[in-house]
DSSP file (Angstrom, degrees, kcal/mol; ACC not computed):
  #  RESIDUE AA STRUCTURE BP1 BP2  ACC     N-H-->O    O-->H-N    N-H-->O    O-->H-N    TCO  KAPPA ALPHA  PHI   PSI    X-CA   Y-CA   Z-CA
    1    1 A M              0   0    0      0, 0.0     2,-0.3     0, 0.0    50,-0.2   0.000 360.0 360.0 360.0 148.4    8.4  -10.7    6.0
    2    2 A L  E     -A   50   0A   0     48,-3.3    48,-2.3    70,-0.0     2,-0.5  -0.717 360.0-123.4 -96.6 150.2    7.2   -9.3    2.6
    3    3 A T  E     -A   49   0A   0     -2,-0.3    70,-2.7    46,-0.2     2,-0.5  -0.825  20.7-160.4 -94.6 131.5    8.2   -5.9    1.2
    4    4 A I  E     -AB  48  72A   0     44,-2.7    44,-2.4    -2,-0.5     2,-0.5  -0.951   4.2-166.7-110.2 127.8    5.4   -3.5    0.4
    5    5 A R  E     +AB  47  71A   0     66,-2.9    66,-2.3    -2,-0.5     2,-0.4  -0.969   8.7 179.3-117.3 126.8    6.2   -0.7   -2.0
    6    6 A H  E     -AB  46  70A   0     40,-2.6    40,-2.9    -2,-0.5     2,-0.9  -0.991  21.5-156.9-132.3 130.2    3.8    2.2   -2.4
    7    7 A K    >   +     0   0    0     62,-1.8     3,-1.8    -2,-0.4     4,-0.2  -0.720  16.9 179.9-107.0  80.6    4.1    5.3   -4.6
    8    8 A K  G >  S+     0   0    0     -2,-0.9     3,-2.6    36,-0.5    -1,-0.2   0.823  70.6  66.5 -54.6 -41.3    1.8    7.7   -2.7
    9    9 A P  G 3  S+     0   0    0      0, 0.0    -1,-0.3     0, 0.0    36,-0.1   0.738 103.7  48.2 -57.9 -19.9    2.2   10.7   -5.0
   10   10 A E  G <  S+     0   0    0     -3,-1.8    -2,-0.2    34,-0.2     2,-0.1   0.370  84.4 122.5 -99.4   4.6    0.5    8.8   -7.8
   11   11 A C    <   -     0   0    0     -3,-2.6    -3,-0.0    -4,-0.2    -5,-0.0  -0.376  46.7-162.4 -64.7 142.3   -2.5    7.6   -5.6
   12   12 A I        -     0   0    0     -2,-0.1    -1,-0.1    20,-0.0    20,-0.1   0.350  40.2-115.4-107.6   3.3   -5.9    8.6   -6.9
   13   13 A G        +     0   0    0      1,-0.1    -2,-0.1    20,-0.1    19,-0.1   0.799  62.8 148.1  73.0  30.3   -7.7    8.1   -3.6
   14   14 A C        -     0   0    0      1,-0.1    -1,-0.1    19,-0.0    18,-0.1   0.722  49.4-140.4 -71.8 -19.8   -9.9    5.3   -4.7
   15   15 A D     >  +     0   0    0     16,-0.1     4,-2.3    11,-0.1     5,-0.2   0.478  63.3 125.7  78.0   3.9   -9.8    3.8   -1.1
   16   16 A M  H  > S+     0   0    0      1,-0.2     4,-2.5     2,-0.2     5,-0.2   0.915  71.4  49.4 -62.3 -44.4   -9.6    0.2   -2.4
   17   17 A C  H  > S+     0   0    0      1,-0.2     4,-2.7     2,-0.2     8,-0.3   0.881 111.8  49.5 -63.7 -37.3   -6.4   -0.7   -0.5
   18   18 A V  H  4 S+     0   0    0      2,-0.2    -1,-0.2     1,-0.2    -2,-0.2   0.900 111.4  49.2 -67.6 -41.2   -7.9    0.7    2.7
   19   19 A E  H  < S+     0   0    0     -4,-2.3    -2,-0.2     1,-0.2    -1,-0.2   0.917 119.4  37.0 -63.9 -43.8  -11.1   -1.3    2.2
   20   20 A L  H  < S+     0   0    0     -4,-2.5    -2,-0.2     1,-0.2    -1,-0.2   0.863 134.7  17.9 -78.5 -37.1   -9.2   -4.6    1.5
   21   21 A A    >X  +     0   0    0     -4,-2.7     4,-2.0    -5,-0.2     3,-1.9  -0.522  62.0 162.6-138.5  67.9   -6.3   -4.2    4.0
   22   22 A P  T 34 S+     0   0    0      0, 0.0    -1,-0.1     0, 0.0    -4,-0.1   0.668  75.5  66.4 -65.1 -15.2   -7.0   -1.6    6.7
   23   23 A A  T 34 S+     0   0    0      1,-0.1     3,-0.1    -3,-0.1    -5,-0.1   0.720 113.9  30.9 -74.0 -19.4   -4.2   -3.0    8.8
   24   24 A Y  T <4 S+     0   0    0     -3,-1.9    12,-3.1    -7,-0.2    13,-0.4   0.740 121.8  38.9-108.4 -32.2   -1.7   -1.8    6.2
   25   25 A W  E  <  +D   35   0B   0     -4,-2.0     2,-0.3    -8,-0.3    10,-0.2  -0.897  53.7 177.2-126.0 152.6   -3.3    1.3    4.6
   26   26 A A  E     -D   34   0B   0      8,-2.0     8,-2.6    -2,-0.3     2,-0.5  -0.938  33.0-107.9-141.6 163.8   -5.3    4.3    5.8
   27   27 A M  E     -D   33   0B   0     -2,-0.3     6,-0.2     6,-0.2     2,-0.1  -0.826  33.0-143.2 -97.1 133.9   -6.6    7.4    4.1
   28   28 A G    >   -     0   0    0      4,-3.0     3,-2.1    -2,-0.5    -1,-0.0  -0.379  30.2-101.0 -88.3 169.9   -4.9   10.7    4.9
   29   29 A D  T 3  S+     0   0    0      1,-0.3    -1,-0.1     2,-0.1    -2,-0.0   0.719 122.1  64.2 -60.9 -21.3   -6.5   14.2    5.3
   30   30 A D  T 3  S-     0   0    0      2,-0.2    -1,-0.3     1,-0.0     3,-0.1   0.434 118.7-110.7 -83.0   0.5   -5.3   14.8    1.7
   31   31 A G  S <  S+     0   0    0     -3,-2.1     2,-0.3     1,-0.3    -2,-0.1   0.583  81.8 116.8  82.1   9.8   -7.6   12.1    0.4
   32   32 A L        -     0   0    0    -18,-0.1    -4,-3.0   -20,-0.1    -1,-0.3  -0.844  66.4-114.5-112.4 148.5   -4.7    9.8   -0.5
   33   33 A A  E     -D   27   0B   0     -2,-0.3     2,-0.3    -6,-0.2    -6,-0.2  -0.489  33.9-175.4 -77.3 148.8   -3.9    6.4    0.8
   34   34 A Y  E     -D   26   0B   0     -8,-2.6    -8,-2.0    -2,-0.2     2,-0.3  -0.987  33.0-100.1-141.8 152.8   -0.7    5.8    2.8
   35   35 A L  E     -D   25   0B   0     -2,-0.3   -10,-0.3   -10,-0.2     3,-0.2  -0.552  27.1-142.6 -68.6 132.2    1.0    2.9    4.4
   36   36 A R  S    S+     0   0    0    -12,-3.1     2,-0.5    -2,-0.3    -1,-0.1   0.902  90.6  33.0 -64.5 -41.3    0.3    2.8    8.1
   37   37 A I  S    S-     0   0    0    -13,-0.4     2,-0.6    12,-0.1    12,-0.4  -0.951  73.5-169.0-123.3 113.4    3.8    1.6    9.0
   38   38 A V        -     0   0    0     -2,-0.5    10,-0.3    -3,-0.2     3,-0.1  -0.890  10.9-174.5-104.4 122.1    6.7    2.9    6.8
   39   39 A A  S    S-     0   0    0      8,-2.9     2,-0.3    -2,-0.6     9,-0.2   0.835  71.5 -22.1 -81.4 -35.7   10.0    1.2    7.3
   40   40 A R  E     -C   47   0A   0      7,-1.5     7,-2.9     2,-0.0     2,-0.3  -0.980  56.9-136.9-164.7 165.2   11.8    3.6    4.9
   41   41 A T  E     -C   46   0A   0     -2,-0.3     2,-0.3     5,-0.2     5,-0.2  -0.948  11.2-176.2-129.1 153.3   11.3    5.9    2.0
   42   42 A R  E >   -C   45   0A   0      3,-2.4     3,-2.2    -2,-0.3     2,-0.2  -0.861  64.9 -48.5-149.4 112.3   13.2    6.4   -1.2
   43   43 A G  T 3  S-     0   0    0     -2,-0.3    -1,-0.1     1,-0.3     0, 0.0  -0.441 125.0 -15.8  61.2-128.1   12.2    9.2   -3.5
   44   44 A D  T 3  S+     0   0    0     -2,-0.2   -36,-0.5    -3,-0.1     2,-0.4   0.461 119.2  97.7 -83.9  -2.5    8.4    8.9   -4.1
   45   45 A F  E <   - C   0  42A   0     -3,-2.2    -3,-2.4   -38,-0.2     2,-0.4  -0.713  54.2-161.7 -98.2 137.9    8.3    5.4   -2.7
   46   46 A S  E     -AC   6  41A   0    -40,-2.9   -40,-2.6    -2,-0.4     2,-0.4  -0.925  13.3-154.3-107.6 139.6    7.3    4.3    0.8
   47   47 A F  E     +AC   5  40A   0     -7,-2.9    -8,-2.9    -2,-0.4    -7,-1.5  -0.958  19.8 163.2-119.2 132.6    8.4    0.8    1.9
   48   48 A G  E     -A    4   0A   0    -44,-2.4   -44,-2.7    -2,-0.4     2,-0.4  -0.727  30.9-112.5-131.4-176.4    6.7   -1.3    4.5
   49   49 A E  E     -A    3   0A   0    -12,-0.4     2,-0.3    -2,-0.2   -46,-0.2  -0.957  21.8-164.1-125.6 143.9    6.6   -4.9    5.6
   50   50 A G  E     -A    2   0A   0    -48,-2.3   -48,-3.3    -2,-0.4     2,-0.2  -0.912  27.0-106.2-124.1 153.3    3.8   -7.4    5.4
   51   51 A F    >   -     0   0    0     -2,-0.3     3,-1.7   -50,-0.2     4,-0.1  -0.514  23.3-126.7 -76.7 143.5    3.3  -10.7    7.1
   52   52 A E  G >  S+     0   0    0      1,-0.3     3,-1.8    -2,-0.2     4,-0.3   0.851 110.8  62.8 -56.7 -35.8    3.7  -13.9    5.1
   53   53 A D  G 3  S+     0   0    0      1,-0.3    -1,-0.3     2,-0.1     3,-0.2   0.729 102.3  51.5 -62.8 -20.9    0.3  -15.0    6.3
   54   54 A D  G <> S+     0   0    0     -3,-1.7     4,-2.8     1,-0.2     5,-0.3   0.268  76.1 111.7 -97.8   9.9   -1.2  -11.9    4.5
   55   55 A R  H <> S+     0   0    0     -3,-1.8     4,-2.5     1,-0.2     5,-0.2   0.909  77.5  46.7 -51.6 -52.2    0.6  -12.6    1.2
   56   56 A D  H  > S+     0   0    0     -4,-0.3     4,-2.1    -3,-0.2    -1,-0.2   0.905 114.3  48.3 -61.3 -41.9   -2.6  -13.5   -0.8
   57   57 A L  H  > S+     0   0    0      2,-0.2     4,-2.3     1,-0.2    -1,-0.2   0.928 112.7  47.4 -62.9 -46.4   -4.4  -10.4    0.6
   58   58 A L  H  X S+     0   0    0     -4,-2.8     4,-2.3     1,-0.2    -2,-0.2   0.866 111.0  51.0 -67.0 -36.4   -1.5   -8.1   -0.2
   59   59 A I  H  X S+     0   0    0     -4,-2.5     4,-2.7    -5,-0.3    -1,-0.2   0.893 109.1  52.2 -66.4 -38.8   -1.2   -9.5   -3.7
   60   60 A E  H  X S+     0   0    0     -4,-2.1     4,-2.3    -5,-0.2    -2,-0.2   0.923 108.7  50.5 -61.5 -43.7   -4.9   -8.9   -4.2
   61   61 A V  H  X S+     0   0    0     -4,-2.3     4,-1.2     2,-0.2    -2,-0.2   0.939 112.3  46.7 -59.2 -47.6   -4.5   -5.3   -3.1
   62   62 A A  H  < S+     0   0    0     -4,-2.3     3,-0.4     1,-0.2     8,-0.3   0.910 113.7  48.4 -61.5 -42.8   -1.6   -4.8   -5.6
   63   63 A D  H  < S+     0   0    0     -4,-2.7    -1,-0.2     1,-0.2    -2,-0.2   0.839 113.2  47.5 -67.0 -33.2   -3.5   -6.4   -8.4
   64   64 A E  H  < S+     0   0    0     -4,-2.3    -1,-0.2    -5,-0.2    -2,-0.2   0.609  79.2 114.3 -86.2 -12.8   -6.7   -4.4   -7.7
   65   65 A C    ><  -     0   0    0     -4,-1.2     3,-1.2    -3,-0.4     5,-0.1  -0.441  60.4-148.8 -61.9 119.5   -4.9   -1.0   -7.5
   66   66 A P  T 3  S+     0   0    0      0, 0.0    -1,-0.2     0, 0.0    -4,-0.0   0.693  95.4  39.6 -68.8 -17.2   -6.3    0.9  -10.5
   67   67 A V  T 3  S-     0   0    0      0, 0.0    -2,-0.1     0, 0.0    -3,-0.0   0.290 104.2-127.1-113.7   9.1   -3.1    2.9  -11.0
   68   68 A A    <   +     0   0    0     -3,-1.2    -6,-0.1    -6,-0.1    -5,-0.1   0.877  62.5 137.2  51.1  51.0   -0.6    0.1  -10.2
   69   69 A I        +     0   0    0     -7,-0.1   -62,-1.8   -59,-0.0     2,-0.4   0.274  48.4  81.0-107.4   9.8    1.4    1.9   -7.5
   70   70 A I  E     +B    6   0A   0     -8,-0.3     2,-0.4   -64,-0.2   -64,-0.2  -0.967  53.7 179.2-119.4 130.1    1.6   -1.0   -5.1
   71   71 A E  E     -B    5   0A   0    -66,-2.3   -66,-2.9    -2,-0.4     2,-0.4  -0.987  11.7-157.5-129.7 141.9    4.1   -3.8   -5.4
   72   72 A I  E      B    4   0A   0     -2,-0.4   -68,-0.2   -68,-0.2    -2,-0.0  -0.966 360.0 360.0-118.9 131.5    4.6   -6.8   -3.1
   73   73 A G              0   0    0    -70,-2.7   -69,-0.1    -2,-0.4    -1,-0.1   0.384 360.0 360.0-141.2 360.0    7.8   -8.7   -2.9
């Protein structure tokens, strides 16, 4: 499994992550994206897990995030 790190408080609500990977992200009532499944949180960061088969997609999401708040590891 891959680790997904998302810093929601710095999200600008562009919806790009939701458009590219709706199985992993959704838009909240506050207009900000959030990880659908959060394994744990630490400070402002939410951590989730991604499937190895989705590696290229998740890296694309991280690369396309205009505020660089998504990391895949």
